[in-house]
N, CA, C and O atoms as a Tripos MOL2 file, in Angstrom:
@<TRIPOS>MOLECULE
protein
  244   243    61     0     0
PROTEIN
NO_CHARGES

@<TRIPOS>ATOM
      1 N          10.6160   -9.5410  -10.6090 N.3       1 MET1
      2 CA          9.9720   -8.7220   -9.5990 C.3       1 MET1
      3 C          10.3470   -7.2530   -9.7470 C.2       1 MET1
      4 O          10.1720   -6.4810   -8.8040 O.2       1 MET1
      5 N          10.8520   -6.8520  -10.8950 N.am      2 GLN2
      6 CA         11.2240   -5.4540  -11.0570 C.3       2 GLN2
      7 C          10.0130   -4.5730  -11.3170 C.2       2 GLN2
      8 O          10.0820   -3.3630  -11.1000 O.2       2 GLN2
      9 N           8.9060   -5.1440  -11.7730 N.am      3 GLN3
     10 CA          7.7100   -4.3520  -12.0120 C.3       3 GLN3
     11 C           6.7040   -4.4950  -10.8780 C.2       3 GLN3
     12 O           5.5240   -4.1910  -11.0570 O.2       3 GLN3
     13 N           7.1470   -4.9450   -9.7340 N.am      4 SER4
     14 CA          6.2860   -5.0640   -8.5530 C.3       4 SER4
     15 C           6.7010   -4.0240   -7.5200 C.2       4 SER4
     16 O           7.8460   -3.5750   -7.4880 O.2       4 SER4
     17 N           5.7520   -3.6570   -6.6870 N.am      5 VAL5
     18 CA          6.0050   -2.6540   -5.6640 C.3       5 VAL5
     19 C           5.2420   -3.0670   -4.4030 C.2       5 VAL5
     20 O           4.1730   -3.6710   -4.4910 O.2       5 VAL5
     21 N           5.7900   -2.7410   -3.2390 N.am      6 VAL6
     22 CA          5.1200   -3.0000   -1.9670 C.3       6 VAL6
     23 C           4.6340   -1.6610   -1.4210 C.2       6 VAL6
     24 O           5.4180   -0.7300   -1.2390 O.2       6 VAL6
     25 N           3.3320   -1.5780   -1.1610 N.am      7 VAL7
     26 CA          2.7160   -0.3560   -0.6630 C.3       7 VAL7
     27 C           2.3890   -0.5620    0.8110 C.2       7 VAL7
     28 O           1.7170   -1.5300    1.1650 O.2       7 VAL7
     29 N           2.8560    0.3350    1.6720 N.am      8 ALA8
     30 CA          2.5880    0.2540    3.1070 C.3       8 ALA8
     31 C           1.5390    1.3010    3.4840 C.2       8 ALA8
     32 O           1.6430    2.4690    3.1120 O.2       8 ALA8
     33 N           0.5270    0.8560    4.2300 N.am      9 VAL9
     34 CA         -0.5400    1.7380    4.6920 C.3       9 VAL9
     35 C          -0.4730    1.7850    6.2120 C.2       9 VAL9
     36 O          -0.6070    0.7550    6.8730 O.2       9 VAL9
     37 N          -0.2660    2.9790    6.7730 N.am     10 ASP10
     38 CA         -0.1800    3.1540    8.2220 C.3      10 ASP10
     39 C          -1.5360    3.5680    8.7750 C.2      10 ASP10
     40 O          -2.2020    4.4430    8.2230 O.2      10 ASP10
     41 N          -1.9370    2.9310    9.8720 N.am     11 LYS11
     42 CA         -3.1990    3.2540   10.5340 C.3      11 LYS11
     43 C          -2.9200    3.5420   12.0020 C.2      11 LYS11
     44 O          -2.1150    2.8540   12.6300 O.2      11 LYS11
     45 N          -3.5690    4.5380   12.5420 N.am     12 LEU12
     46 CA         -3.4480    4.9010   13.9490 C.3      12 LEU12
     47 C          -4.7980    4.6530   14.6140 C.2      12 LEU12
     48 O          -5.8100    5.2220   14.2040 O.2      12 LEU12
     49 N          -4.8120    3.8020   15.6440 N.am     13 PHE13
     50 CA         -6.0680    3.5510   16.3280 C.3      13 PHE13
     51 C          -5.8590    3.5980   17.8290 C.2      13 PHE13
     52 O          -4.7390    3.4760   18.3240 O.2      13 PHE13
     53 N          -6.9610    3.7770   18.5400 N.am     14 HIS14
     54 CA         -6.9260    3.9250   19.9910 C.3      14 HIS14
     55 C          -7.1910    2.5760   20.6400 C.2      14 HIS14
     56 O          -8.2010    1.9340   20.3500 O.2      14 HIS14
     57 N          -6.2850    2.1390   21.5220 N.am     15 ASN15
     58 CA         -6.4600    0.9140   22.2880 C.3      15 ASN15
     59 C          -7.2040    1.2620   23.5740 C.2      15 ASN15
     60 O          -6.7110    2.0260   24.4040 O.2      15 ASN15
     61 N          -8.3970    0.6930   23.7240 N.am     16 LYS16
     62 CA         -9.2410    1.0530   24.8630 C.3      16 LYS16
     63 C          -8.7440    0.4480   26.1730 C.2      16 LYS16
     64 O          -8.9880    1.0130   27.2390 O.2      16 LYS16
     65 N          -8.0570   -0.6850   26.1140 N.am     17 VAL17
     66 CA         -7.5890   -1.3420   27.3330 C.3      17 VAL17
     67 C          -6.4660   -0.5410   27.9770 C.2      17 VAL17
     68 O          -6.4880   -0.2770   29.1790 O.2      17 VAL17
     69 N          -5.4720   -0.1510   27.1550 N.am     18 TYR18
     70 CA         -4.3170    0.5650   27.6810 C.3      18 TYR18
     71 C          -4.4360    2.0820   27.5480 C.2      18 TYR18
     72 O          -3.5650    2.8170   28.0160 O.2      18 TYR18
     73 N          -5.5140    2.5550   26.9090 N.am     19 ASN19
     74 CA         -5.7730    3.9760   26.7100 C.3      19 ASN19
     75 C          -4.5990    4.6700   26.0160 C.2      19 ASN19
     76 O          -4.1510    5.7360   26.4400 O.2      19 ASN19
     77 N          -4.1170    4.0530   24.9570 N.am     20 ARG20
     78 CA         -2.9980    4.5950   24.1760 C.3      20 ARG20
     79 C          -3.3110    4.4580   22.6870 C.2      20 ARG20
     80 O          -4.1470    3.6530   22.2770 O.2      20 ARG20
     81 N          -2.6170    5.2650   21.8960 N.am     21 TYR21
     82 CA         -2.7320    5.1580   20.4520 C.3      21 TYR21
     83 C          -1.6440    4.2290   19.9340 C.2      21 TYR21
     84 O          -0.5000    4.2810   20.3860 O.2      21 TYR21
     85 N          -2.0140    3.3730   18.9740 N.am     22 VAL22
     86 CA         -1.1100    2.3540   18.4610 C.3      22 VAL22
     87 C          -1.0360    2.4890   16.9430 C.2      22 VAL22
     88 O          -2.0600    2.6750   16.2860 O.2      22 VAL22
     89 N           0.1710    2.3970   16.3850 N.am     23 ASN23
     90 CA          0.3660    2.3990   14.9400 C.3      23 ASN23
     91 C           0.3040    0.9780   14.4140 C.2      23 ASN23
     92 O           0.9080    0.0750   14.9930 O.2      23 ASN23
     93 N          -0.4240    0.7690   13.3200 N.am     24 ARG24
     94 CA         -0.4650   -0.5140   12.6330 C.3      24 ARG24
     95 C          -0.1290   -0.2680   11.1680 C.2      24 ARG24
     96 O          -0.5740    0.7190   10.5810 O.2      24 ARG24
     97 N           0.6530   -1.1630   10.5820 N.am     25 THR25
     98 CA          1.0480   -1.0490    9.1880 C.3      25 THR25
     99 C           0.5800   -2.2750    8.4270 C.2      25 THR25
    100 O           0.8120   -3.4070    8.8540 O.2      25 THR25
    101 N          -0.0820   -2.0460    7.2940 N.am     26 SER26
    102 CA         -0.4910   -3.1210    6.3980 C.3      26 SER26
    103 C           0.3090   -2.9790    5.1130 C.2      26 SER26
    104 O           0.4660   -1.8730    4.5970 O.2      26 SER26
    105 N           0.8160   -4.0910    4.5950 N.am     27 LYS27
    106 CA          1.5930   -4.0650    3.3610 C.3      27 LYS27
    107 C           0.8300   -4.7820    2.2580 C.2      27 LYS27
    108 O           0.2790   -5.8620    2.4710 O.2      27 LYS27
    109 N           0.8000   -4.1670    1.0670 N.am     28 PHE28
    110 CA          0.1160   -4.7210   -0.0850 C.3      28 PHE28
    111 C           1.0860   -4.7670   -1.2570 C.2      28 PHE28
    112 O           1.8810   -3.8480   -1.4540 O.2      28 PHE28
    113 N           1.0130   -5.8440   -2.0330 N.am     29 MET29
    114 CA          1.8100   -5.9440   -3.2520 C.3      29 MET29
    115 C           1.1000   -5.1840   -4.3610 C.2      29 MET29
    116 O          -0.1280   -5.2050   -4.4500 O.2      29 MET29
    117 N           1.8710   -4.5170   -5.2040 N.am     30 GLY30
    118 CA          1.3090   -3.7700   -6.3110 C.3      30 GLY30
    119 C           2.0360   -4.0830   -7.5950 C.2      30 GLY30
    120 O           3.1630   -4.5780   -7.5770 O.2      30 GLY30
    121 N           1.3920   -3.7950   -8.7100 N.am     31 ASP31
    122 CA          1.9520   -4.0490  -10.0290 C.3      31 ASP31
    123 C           2.2820   -2.7090  -10.6680 C.2      31 ASP31
    124 O           1.3790   -1.9330  -10.9800 O.2      31 ASP31
    125 N           3.5630   -2.4310  -10.8660 N.am     32 ASP32
    126 CA          4.0370   -1.1830  -11.4690 C.3      32 ASP32
    127 C           4.4480   -1.4950  -12.9010 C.2      32 ASP32
    128 O           5.6120   -1.8000  -13.1620 O.2      32 ASP32
    129 N           3.4870   -1.4190  -13.8380 N.am     33 GLU33
    130 CA          3.7330   -1.8420  -15.2130 C.3      33 GLU33
    131 C           4.7720   -0.9830  -15.9230 C.2      33 GLU33
    132 O           5.5480   -1.4930  -16.7300 O.2      33 GLU33
    133 N           4.7950    0.3130  -15.6310 N.am     34 LYS34
    134 CA          5.7180    1.2140  -16.3230 C.3      34 LYS34
    135 C           7.0520    1.3600  -15.6070 C.2      34 LYS34
    136 O           7.9570    2.0150  -16.1230 O.2      34 LYS34
    137 N           7.1900    0.7610  -14.4260 N.am     35 ASP35
    138 CA          8.4290    0.7680  -13.6480 C.3      35 ASP35
    139 C           8.8930    2.2050  -13.3530 C.2      35 ASP35
    140 O          10.0470    2.5540  -13.6040 O.2      35 ASP35
    141 N           7.9810    3.0310  -12.8180 N.am     36 VAL36
    142 CA          8.2990    4.4270  -12.5350 C.3      36 VAL36
    143 C           8.3860    4.7300  -11.0410 C.2      36 VAL36
    144 O           8.8550    5.8050  -10.6680 O.2      36 VAL36
    145 N           7.9500    3.8190  -10.1810 N.am     37 CYS37
    146 CA          7.9350    4.0800   -8.7360 C.3      37 CYS37
    147 C           9.3140    3.9100   -8.1280 C.2      37 CYS37
    148 O          10.0600    2.9990   -8.4850 O.2      37 CYS37
    149 N           9.6390    4.7990   -7.2060 N.am     38 ASN38
    150 CA         10.8850    4.7340   -6.4580 C.3      38 ASN38
    151 C          10.5640    4.5770   -4.9770 C.2      38 ASN38
    152 O           9.3950    4.5360   -4.5930 O.2      38 ASN38
    153 N          11.5920    4.4910   -4.1510 N.am     39 VAL39
    154 CA         11.4160    4.3560   -2.7110 C.3      39 VAL39
    155 C          10.7930    5.6380   -2.1610 C.2      39 VAL39
    156 O          11.1850    6.7350   -2.5580 O.2      39 VAL39
    157 N           9.8320    5.5080   -1.2570 N.am     40 GLU40
    158 CA          9.1360    6.5930   -0.5650 C.3      40 GLU40
    159 C           8.2760    7.4510   -1.4850 C.2      40 GLU40
    160 O           7.9970    8.6010   -1.1450 O.2      40 GLU40
    161 N           7.8460    6.9400   -2.6320 N.am     41 ASP41
    162 CA          6.8830    7.6440   -3.4680 C.3      41 ASP41
    163 C           5.4870    7.4310   -2.9070 C.2      41 ASP41
    164 O           5.1840    6.3710   -2.3590 O.2      41 ASP41
    165 N           4.6430    8.4400   -3.0450 N.am     42 ARG42
    166 CA          3.2360    8.2860   -2.6850 C.3      42 ARG42
    167 C           2.4930    7.8640   -3.9460 C.2      42 ARG42
    168 O           2.6390    8.4850   -4.9980 O.2      42 ARG42
    169 N           1.7030    6.8110   -3.8350 N.am     43 VAL43
    170 CA          1.0110    6.2620   -4.9960 C.3      43 VAL43
    171 C          -0.4820    6.1680   -4.7180 C.2      43 VAL43
    172 O          -0.9260    6.2220   -3.5710 O.2      43 VAL43
    173 N          -1.2440    6.0250   -5.7980 N.am     44 ILE44
    174 CA         -2.6760    5.7720   -5.7190 C.3      44 ILE44
    175 C          -2.8860    4.3250   -6.1280 C.2      44 ILE44
    176 O          -2.5270    3.9330   -7.2390 O.2      44 ILE44
    177 N          -3.4620    3.5320   -5.2430 N.am     45 ALA45
    178 CA         -3.6710    2.1120   -5.5200 C.3      45 ALA45
    179 C          -5.1410    1.8710   -5.8340 C.2      45 ALA45
    180 O          -6.0310    2.3660   -5.1420 O.2      45 ALA45
    181 N          -5.3780    1.0990   -6.8950 N.am     46 VAL46
    182 CA         -6.7340    0.7920   -7.3450 C.3      46 VAL46
    183 C          -6.8930   -0.7150   -7.3850 C.2      46 VAL46
    184 O          -5.9930   -1.4180   -7.8440 O.2      46 VAL46
    185 N          -8.0190   -1.2240   -6.9140 N.am     47 ALA47
    186 CA         -8.2690   -2.6650   -6.9410 C.3      47 ALA47
    187 C          -8.5340   -3.1090   -8.3780 C.2      47 ALA47
    188 O          -9.2630   -2.4280   -9.1000 O.2      47 ALA47
    189 N          -7.9600   -4.2320   -8.8100 N.am     48 PRO48
    190 CA         -8.1710   -4.7250  -10.1680 C.3      48 PRO48
    191 C          -9.5590   -5.3510  -10.3030 C.2      48 PRO48
    192 O         -10.1670   -5.7240   -9.3000 O.2      48 PRO48
    193 N         -10.0680   -5.4700  -11.5380 N.am     49 PRO49
    194 CA        -11.3790   -6.0890  -11.7200 C.3      49 PRO49
    195 C         -11.3750   -7.5900  -11.4360 C.2      49 PRO49
    196 O         -12.4060   -8.1450  -11.0580 O.2      49 PRO49
    197 N         -10.2460   -8.2460  -11.6110 N.am     50 SER50
    198 CA        -10.1750   -9.6770  -11.3230 C.3      50 SER50
    199 C          -9.8480   -9.8890   -9.8510 C.2      50 SER50
    200 O          -9.5020   -8.9370   -9.1510 O.2      50 SER50
    201 N          -9.9500  -11.1030   -9.3810 N.am     51 LEU51
    202 CA         -9.7240  -11.4160   -7.9740 C.3      51 LEU51
    203 C          -8.2970  -11.8830   -7.7380 C.2      51 LEU51
    204 O          -8.0890  -12.9570   -7.1740 O.2      51 LEU51
    205 N          -7.3300  -11.1170   -8.1470 N.am     52 SER52
    206 CA         -5.9370  -11.4720   -7.9120 C.3      52 SER52
    207 C          -5.4480  -10.8010   -6.6330 C.2      52 SER52
    208 O          -6.1210   -9.9240   -6.0910 O.2      52 SER52
    209 N          -4.2890  -11.2090   -6.1560 N.am     53 GLY53
    210 CA         -3.7470  -10.6490   -4.9290 C.3      53 GLY53
    211 C          -3.0040   -9.3470   -5.1420 C.2      53 GLY53
    212 O          -2.5210   -8.7560   -4.1760 O.2      53 GLY53
    213 N          -2.8970   -8.8810   -6.3730 N.am     54 PHE54
    214 CA         -2.1340   -7.6820   -6.6720 C.3      54 PHE54
    215 C          -3.0280   -6.4570   -6.7270 C.2      54 PHE54
    216 O          -4.2180   -6.5490   -7.0290 O.2      54 PHE54
    217 N          -2.4420   -5.3210   -6.4330 N.am     55 VAL55
    218 CA         -3.1010   -4.0280   -6.5290 C.3      55 VAL55
    219 C          -2.4240   -3.2680   -7.6530 C.2      55 VAL55
    220 O          -1.1960   -3.1770   -7.6780 O.2      55 VAL55
    221 N          -3.1870   -2.7240   -8.5760 N.am     56 VAL56
    222 CA         -2.6320   -1.9830   -9.6970 C.3      56 VAL56
    223 C          -2.3160   -0.5690   -9.2390 C.2      56 VAL56
    224 O          -3.1800    0.1120   -8.6860 O.2      56 VAL56
    225 N          -1.0900   -0.1250   -9.4640 N.am     57 VAL57
    226 CA         -0.6750    1.2240   -9.0730 C.3      57 VAL57
    227 C          -1.0610    2.1710  -10.1940 C.2      57 VAL57
    228 O          -0.5790    2.0440  -11.3200 O.2      57 VAL57
    229 N          -1.9490    3.1370   -9.8770 N.am     58 ALA58
    230 CA         -2.4830    4.0200  -10.9040 C.3      58 ALA58
    231 C          -1.5370    5.1700  -11.2160 C.2      58 ALA58
    232 O          -1.5150    5.6460  -12.3510 O.2      58 ALA58
    233 N          -0.7710    5.6200  -10.2660 N.am     59 GLY59
    234 CA          0.1390    6.7240  -10.5190 C.3      59 GLY59
    235 C           0.5850    7.3740   -9.2390 C.2      59 GLY59
    236 O           0.1170    7.0220   -8.1560 O.2      59 GLY59
    237 N           1.4810    8.3110   -9.3570 N.am     60 ARG60
    238 CA          1.9970    9.0200   -8.1880 C.3      60 ARG60
    239 C           1.1040   10.1880   -7.8460 C.2      60 ARG60
    240 O           0.4140   10.7330   -8.7070 O.2      60 ARG60
    241 N           1.1210   10.5710   -6.5730 N.am     61 SER61
    242 CA          0.3760   11.7700   -6.1760 C.3      61 SER61
    243 C           1.2790   12.6880   -5.3900 C.2      61 SER61
    244 O           0.8480   13.7580   -4.9590 O.2      61 SER61
@<TRIPOS>BOND
     1     1     2 1
     2     2     3 1
     3     3     4 2
     4     3     5 am
     5     5     6 1
     6     6     7 1
     7     7     8 2
     8     7     9 am
     9     9    10 1
    10    10    11 1
    11    11    12 2
    12    11    13 am
    13    13    14 1
    14    14    15 1
    15    15    16 2
    16    15    17 am
    17    17    18 1
    18    18    19 1
    19    19    20 2
    20    19    21 am
    21    21    22 1
    22    22    23 1
    23    23    24 2
    24    23    25 am
    25    25    26 1
    26    26    27 1
    27    27    28 2
    28    27    29 am
    29    29    30 1
    30    30    31 1
    31    31    32 2
    32    31    33 am
    33    33    34 1
    34    34    35 1
    35    35    36 2
    36    35    37 am
    37    37    38 1
    38    38    39 1
    39    39    40 2
    40    39    41 am
    41    41    42 1
    42    42    43 1
    43    43    44 2
    44    43    45 am
    45    45    46 1
    46    46    47 1
    47    47    48 2
    48    47    49 am
    49    49    50 1
    50    50    51 1
    51    51    52 2
    52    51    53 am
    53    53    54 1
    54    54    55 1
    55    55    56 2
    56    55    57 am
    57    57    58 1
    58    58    59 1
    59    59    60 2
    60    59    61 am
    61    61    62 1
    62    62    63 1
    63    63    64 2
    64    63    65 am
    65    65    66 1
    66    66    67 1
    67    67    68 2
    68    67    69 am
    69    69    70 1
    70    70    71 1
    71    71    72 2
    72    71    73 am
    73    73    74 1
    74    74    75 1
    75    75    76 2
    76    75    77 am
    77    77    78 1
    78    78    79 1
    79    79    80 2
    80    79    81 am
    81    81    82 1
    82    82    83 1
    83    83    84 2
    84    83    85 am
    85    85    86 1
    86    86    87 1
    87    87    88 2
    88    87    89 am
    89    89    90 1
    90    90    91 1
    91    91    92 2
    92    91    93 am
    93    93    94 1
    94    94    95 1
    95    95    96 2
    96    95    97 am
    97    97    98 1
    98    98    99 1
    99    99   100 2
   100    99   101 am
   101   101   102 1
   102   102   103 1
   103   103   104 2
   104   103   105 am
   105   105   106 1
   106   106   107 1
   107   107   108 2
   108   107   109 am
   109   109   110 1
   110   110   111 1
   111   111   112 2
   112   111   113 am
   113   113   114 1
   114   114   115 1
   115   115   116 2
   116   115   117 am
   117   117   118 1
   118   118   119 1
   119   119   120 2
   120   119   121 am
   121   121   122 1
   122   122   123 1
   123   123   124 2
   124   123   125 am
   125   125   126 1
   126   126   127 1
   127   127   128 2
   128   127   129 am
   129   129   130 1
   130   130   131 1
   131   131   132 2
   132   131   133 am
   133   133   134 1
   134   134   135 1
   135   135   136 2
   136   135   137 am
   137   137   138 1
   138   138   139 1
   139   139   140 2
   140   139   141 am
   141   141   142 1
   142   142   143 1
   143   143   144 2
   144   143   145 am
   145   145   146 1
   146   146   147 1
   147   147   148 2
   148   147   149 am
   149   149   150 1
   150   150   151 1
   151   151   152 2
   152   151   153 am
   153   153   154 1
   154   154   155 1
   155   155   156 2
   156   155   157 am
   157   157   158 1
   158   158   159 1
   159   159   160 2
   160   159   161 am
   161   161   162 1
   162   162   163 1
   163   163   164 2
   164   163   165 am
   165   165   166 1
   166   166   167 1
   167   167   168 2
   168   167   169 am
   169   169   170 1
   170   170   171 1
   171   171   172 2
   172   171   173 am
   173   173   174 1
   174   174   175 1
   175   175   176 2
   176   175   177 am
   177   177   178 1
   178   178   179 1
   179   179   180 2
   180   179   181 am
   181   181   182 1
   182   182   183 1
   183   183   184 2
   184   183   185 am
   185   185   186 1
   186   186   187 1
   187   187   188 2
   188   187   189 am
   189   189   190 1
   190   190   191 1
   191   191   192 2
   192   191   193 am
   193   193   194 1
   194   194   195 1
   195   195   196 2
   196   195   197 am
   197   197   198 1
   198   198   199 1
   199   199   200 2
   200   199   201 am
   201   201   202 1
   202   202   203 1
   203   203   204 2
   204   203   205 am
   205   205   206 1
   206   206   207 1
   207   207   208 2
   208   207   209 am
   209   209   210 1
   210   210   211 1
   211   211   212 2
   212   211   213 am
   213   213   214 1
   214   214   215 1
   215   215   216 2
   216   215   217 am
   217   217   218 1
   218   218   219 1
   219   219   220 2
   220   219   221 am
   221   221   222 1
   222   222   223 1
   223   223   224 2
   224   223   225 am
   225   225   226 1
   226   226   227 1
   227   227   228 2
   228   227   229 am
   229   229   230 1
   230   230   231 1
   231   231   232 2
   232   231   233 am
   233   233   234 1
   234   234   235 1
   235   235   236 2
   236   235   237 am
   237   237   238 1
   238   238   239 1
   239   239   240 2
   240   239   241 am
   241   241   242 1
   242   242   243 1
   243   243   244 2
@<TRIPOS>SUBSTRUCTURE
     1 MET1         2 RESIDUE 1 A MET
     2 GLN2         6 RESIDUE 1 A GLN
     3 GLN3        10 RESIDUE 1 A GLN
     4 SER4        14 RESIDUE 1 A SER
     5 VAL5        18 RESIDUE 1 A VAL
     6 VAL6        22 RESIDUE 1 A VAL
     7 VAL7        26 RESIDUE 1 A VAL
     8 ALA8        30 RESIDUE 1 A ALA
     9 VAL9        34 RESIDUE 1 A VAL
    10 ASP10       38 RESIDUE 1 A ASP
    11 LYS11       42 RESIDUE 1 A LYS
    12 LEU12       46 RESIDUE 1 A LEU
    13 PHE13       50 RESIDUE 1 A PHE
    14 HIS14       54 RESIDUE 1 A HIS
    15 ASN15       58 RESIDUE 1 A ASN
    16 LYS16       62 RESIDUE 1 A LYS
    17 VAL17       66 RESIDUE 1 A VAL
    18 TYR18       70 RESIDUE 1 A TYR
    19 ASN19       74 RESIDUE 1 A ASN
    20 ARG20       78 RESIDUE 1 A ARG
    21 TYR21       82 RESIDUE 1 A TYR
    22 VAL22       86 RESIDUE 1 A VAL
    23 ASN23       90 RESIDUE 1 A ASN
    24 ARG24       94 RESIDUE 1 A ARG
    25 THR25       98 RESIDUE 1 A THR
    26 SER26      102 RESIDUE 1 A SER
    27 LYS27      106 RESIDUE 1 A LYS
    28 PHE28      110 RESIDUE 1 A PHE
    29 MET29      114 RESIDUE 1 A MET
    30 GLY30      118 RESIDUE 1 A GLY
    31 ASP31      122 RESIDUE 1 A ASP
    32 ASP32      126 RESIDUE 1 A ASP
    33 GLU33      130 RESIDUE 1 A GLU
    34 LYS34      134 RESIDUE 1 A LYS
    35 ASP35      138 RESIDUE 1 A ASP
    36 VAL36      142 RESIDUE 1 A VAL
    37 CYS37      146 RESIDUE 1 A CYS
    38 ASN38      150 RESIDUE 1 A ASN
    39 VAL39      154 RESIDUE 1 A VAL
    40 GLU40      158 RESIDUE 1 A GLU
    41 ASP41      162 RESIDUE 1 A ASP
    42 ARG42      166 RESIDUE 1 A ARG
    43 VAL43      170 RESIDUE 1 A VAL
    44 ILE44      174 RESIDUE 1 A ILE
    45 ALA45      178 RESIDUE 1 A ALA
    46 VAL46      182 RESIDUE 1 A VAL
    47 ALA47      186 RESIDUE 1 A ALA
    48 PRO48      190 RESIDUE 1 A PRO
    49 PRO49      194 RESIDUE 1 A PRO
    50 SER50      198 RESIDUE 1 A SER
    51 LEU51      202 RESIDUE 1 A LEU
    52 SER52      206 RESIDUE 1 A SER
    53 GLY53      210 RESIDUE 1 A GLY
    54 PHE54      214 RESIDUE 1 A PHE
    55 VAL55      218 RESIDUE 1 A VAL
    56 VAL56      222 RESIDUE 1 A VAL
    57 VAL57      226 RESIDUE 1 A VAL
    58 ALA58      230 RESIDUE 1 A ALA
    59 GLY59      234 RESIDUE 1 A GLY
    60 ARG60      238 RESIDUE 1 A ARG
    61 SER61      242 RESIDUE 1 A SER
């Protein structure tokens, strides 16, 4: 699992019932083939052509 990475995507949406903004986080597994990603790096994730559960990490931004 050294060439894998977990990418977290934060979303802010408005809850109409309580009239408040709520943070939601989605986590996706990624494949870091070159093993260059570190903690708190910003990455660009691209969907692979096959139907696997992994997201290919294209590079840092």
